Phi, psi and omega in degrees: 000136177284155177269132179275135181232114177260124179203160181261338183230119181274182179277088181233119178290145178177170181282163174298156001289150184202197176222176184240136173255124182266128179225117188057230180264352183265162175231155180235134177284132182234140177279136182280127171231164184264088178265152184253326188199163178204163175208159177257135180248009179169185181300109175080001180261121180235132174254144175222145178231157180191209186293155175055037177070023182288128172229126179238146177231120179256123183258013182097342180236325182208163178260135176241130173276133179249115182268111179259004174079011181252058188293336180268005184246134172272119174282135185255330187205156177217141177199160178193175180251345181193172176297345179255015182207079183238138184235142175235138173232159180194196180298161180062019178072020181292132174227126178235142180235131175258123183259013182101340179235317186224153170269128183237136176284136176232070188295147172264121185265081176205195181276024184300129179256312180228128168257123188257337180206159179217146179212134174262122183281163176303333178277357177095358174284157180239131176248140174228134180231159178174223180216161178229167179223132174222122185297130171225154186301326183276002176083007183263045188278350179275139178209155183284151174231146174219128181232144182242126174261123183259012182105344181229325185205161175271141170237144181278118180241026185301139188279349180071036179254164181270023181228161178280156172253130186242340185210157181225152169208138176237123180286168184296338178274001177095001178287127182260137176238137174233140178238156181203193181288164178059031177075017182293130174219118182238140175235148177230110180300154179301150182294000000 
């Protein structure tokens, strides 16, 4: 299982103004960028995603920008189970999967507007949550979405609540937790 790392500033070298990453007794000047999420895929390997399709990979020595061609999309979250199973979600319902060699699109075909988090369960299933929009006369067109990837296709598991879903966590026993706006907390026991 990959380690989830939530942070606002990734490991990006650059000139001041910047911030400092402390390592042992030394510090390194880092340029501030707007990253949304990160995860570790192995010893010293950190991935980070953020605005304008930014994907960064830190190998313990340097940062590499990975261009996936989605410059107009804000990536919101990244998670995976191994270096050969990493997932990214973002605005416009974008879902990307890294299989160890290539990034492949795994689109969700529904009204998804924003995907805010993604989680790979210990059993290998992938959950993505966020919100969708469908115009209605009274202005209440936003609704939460939850989708499950079973290795072949996405299924809609949306809870039918009036709030957005913003975050996910899956415990080691397979119990899934989703959190959202207006104090929403949903749990799904392991299968």
